[in-house]
Each structure stands twice: as C-alpha cells, then as structure tokens.
N, C-alpha and C positions, 0 to 999 in steps of 0.2 A: 252026406260025405263030410267028414271031419277034417278041419284045417289043421295042418301041422306047422308049427312055428319053429323054423330052424335057427332063428337068431338067438344067440346066447343071452342070458339074463344080464351079464355085466355090460354087454354092448348097449342094451336098452338103458341101463342106468347111466352109462357114460353119455348117451345122447340127451337124456333128461338133464344131466348135470351141465352140459354145454349150453343148452337152451336157457337154463337158470342163470348161468354165468353171463351169457349175452344180454339177458334182460337186466341184470344188475349193472353191467357195464353201460348199457343204454341209460339207465336211470342216473348213474353217476355222471355220465356225460351231460345229461340235461341239467343236473344240479350244478355241475361245473360251469356250463354256459350261463345259467341263471346267475351264479355268483359273479362271473366275469362281467355280465351286463349290469348287475347291481353295482359292482365296483366302479365301472366306467361312469355310470350315472352319478354315484356318490362323489367320485373324483371331480366331475364337471361342476356339480353343485358346490363342492368345497372350494374349488378354484374361483367360481363366481362369487361365493361368499367372502373369500379372502380378498378378492379385488374390491368388492364393495366396502369391506372393512378398511382396506388401505385408503380408499377414497374418503370414508368417514374420518379416518385418522388425519388425513391431510386437511379436511374441512375443520376438524377440531383444532388442529395446530393454527390454521389461519384465523379461526374464531378467537383463540387465545391471544394471538398476536394483535388482532384488531381490538380486543378488550384491553390488552396492555397499553396499546397506543391511545385508546380512548381515555383510559385512566390517566396517562401522562398528560394528554391534552386537557383533560378536565382539571387536573392539578395545576397545570400552567395557567389555565384560564382563571381558576380561583385565585392564584397568586397575583395575576395581572389585575383581576377585579378588585382585590384588596388594595393593591397599590393605587389603582385608579380611584378607589374610594378615599384612600389617604390623601392623594393629590387633590381630590375635590374638596376634602375637608380643610386642607391647609392652603388651598388656592385663595388668594386675596380677592379675586374677581375685580381687579382694578386695572383699567387701561392706563398704564403709567404715561404713555406718550400723550394721550388725550388730556390727562390730568395736568401734566407739565405745560401743555399748550394752553389750557384754560388759565392756569396760574400766571403764565407770561402775558396772557391777554388782560387778566384782571388787574395785575400789579402794574402801576404806572411807572413813569420814568423818575418821579420824585421819591420813590420808595426803593430802599435797598434792603434785602433780606440777609440776615446774618446766620439764621438758624431755621431749619425746616425739619420737623419731627413728625413721623407717622406712627401712631401707637394703636395696636389692635386691642379692642376691649370687647368683653361679652355684651350681648344685647341686653338692654334694660328690661325691667319687669313687664313693660307694656307689650313685649313680643312673646311672652311665655304664658303659661297657665296662671290665671288670676289667683288660684289657691296656693301658689308657691310663694314662699317668703325669701327665696334666694335672690340676691341682687344680680346674678348673672345666669347665663344659660348653663345647665349642667347636663352632661351626657350620662347615660346609664349603661352598665355592662350587661352581659347576658344573664347574670343572676338577678338583675333588677335593682341592684344597689346603685345609689347615686355616686357618680365619680366626681373628682375634684374639677372645678371649672378650669378649662384650658383655653387656648387661643386658636383651637381648630374648630371647624364647623361654622356655624353662623356667628359671625363677629361683625363689629363695625369699627371704623378707623377714625381716630381722632388726630386732627392736624393741629400742630402748634407752629405758628409763624411768628418769628421774632426778627426785628431789624430796626431801621431808623427811617424816618421820613423828614422831608424838608420842613413841613409845618404840621401842627396838630390837625388842621383841616384835611391834610392828605391821609392821615390815619383814619379819620371818620369816613372819608370818601372810599378808602380801601374796604372798610367794614361794610359799607353799603353795596359796593360792587360784589363782594363775596356773598352777601346775603341775597342779592338779586341773581346770582349765578345758579344754574340748575345742578352744578356739581357739588355744592356745599349747602349745609344746613346747620342750624343752631350756632350761628356766628355771634361771638361776643368777644370784646376786648378784655384781656386779662389785666393789663395796665397800659398806661400811656403817660409818659412824663417827659419833661424837657431835659435835654442833655446837650453837651457840647463835645464836639470832636475836633481834633487838632489835625490840620493838613499843612503841607509845605506851602509857603507863600509863593506866588507866581508873579512874574514880571508883568506890569500893566501893558507893556508894548508887545512883547513876544508871546505872552501867555505861558511861558515855560517857567520851571522852577528858578527861584532866585539863585544867582551864582555866588561864589565866594567860599571861603573856608568855613564860615558859620552861617549856613542858610537860615533865614528867619522862618517862622511858622505862624499860622493864624488859626484862630478858633472860630468854628461855625456853630451856630445854635441850631439844633435839630430836635426832633421829637422821637424818643425811643419808645417802642411799643412791643406788645406781645398779644397775638390774636389766637383764640382757640375756636375751632369749628370741627364739624364731622363731615365725612364724605357722604353724599346722598346716593349710596349704592344699595339701600335697603328701604323697605316700606314698613311702617308700623301699622299692624292690623289689630283692631280692637276685638276682644273676645277670642 
C-alpha cells in the first residue's frame, strides 16, 4: 500500500527553516553566554590587577620617600661628620681649667706673671716619617699633593711665661717646678736679668701709701725673666 503525503512542500521547507533558525539561535545564545562569562572573568582579573598595581604604586611612592629621606639623612650625616672632623682637627685637646690650676700651683707667691702666651706649632720631625725633610706636619689633599702646613690636626703648644720674681733663685725654682710637673716639658729660660720696679712708698706704721701732695716712691730690685716650655699633651714615638 503506497503512503500518500498530503503536506505541501513549502510547509516542510518552513519546518526545516525553523529548526535551522532555532539551532542558530541556540548557538548564538551559547556564544553570548560564553562571552559574558569571559567578560566577567576578565573584568575581575583586571580589577584585581588594578588594585595590585595601585598597591605597588603606593609602595613605590613610600620607597621613593624613604630613599629621599635616607639621602637627606646621609647628606646631613656627612655634613655633621665633616664638621666633627674639622672640630677634631682644630681641637686643642687642652684642659684649660686643669692647666690654670697646675700653673697656679707651680707658680709661687714671689713670682708675678705679666704675660702668658700659648702658641700652636706643628709637630717636629720626630713625630713624622723619617724620609720627610719638612720641619712640620703637612696634610695631603685627595689628589695626593702636599698641602701647606697649618695649625689644625696634630700640633703642640708652646707656652711663653714672662714676669718678675723677687730673687733670681725664685726664677730657678720656678724652672725646676715646671720641669718636675707632668703638664710641661722642654722647660728652659729664655732670659733672666735684674730689674728695678717703682712702687709707691708706704707708711712704716700703717702700711698705707704715704700721704701728702707729692707721694714718695721707692724702687725694688727684682729679677725679670721669660721661660719657654711645651705642654706635655703628646708623645714622641720613634719610627
């Protein structure tokens, strides 16, 4: 028995066309969903990367600020170090109070000082290289060239004591006391000579100056001297 198909041909074509369209719509929907999912994932990763980049930027800014502060501190430290080195070079390393106390202890009542000088001098040849012929200590700059001798760095101090004493024996005793003191070295008298000083005459009863319109004066024989020595604030090392 032969089957008879009563459906028209255009109806079958329309059905096939609808199935094809549904299949295309389904594929497009899947592609759209895949694109949406990919977009969501990419957006999340981009946001996470942006946040990490912002953190890195903050860290970079903090690191730059820390580096800038470190450079400023290093510069200040170098300036302070150079100033400290300069102060150390020009520091006399003398305890003035102890020196004055020692001088007041050594100088007797029969000695009156009229002049005290403290002169800085470069150290002698014995404290530097034996191959050098320079009479003083010379500093060298960074290029290695020898600089002119100055009064900074290692120096010694020369004391000049000038005044009068009651007797020449008092001058000799002062020289001996200076030489025995641990504060002084290389003590030697520059000169010592007899001299006379004029003082107002005093009343034998009251001990005061003589009265009257024309006060009398008397001359006293003394010994004028000058002593030169060095402070013993350094050591001479041979070799």
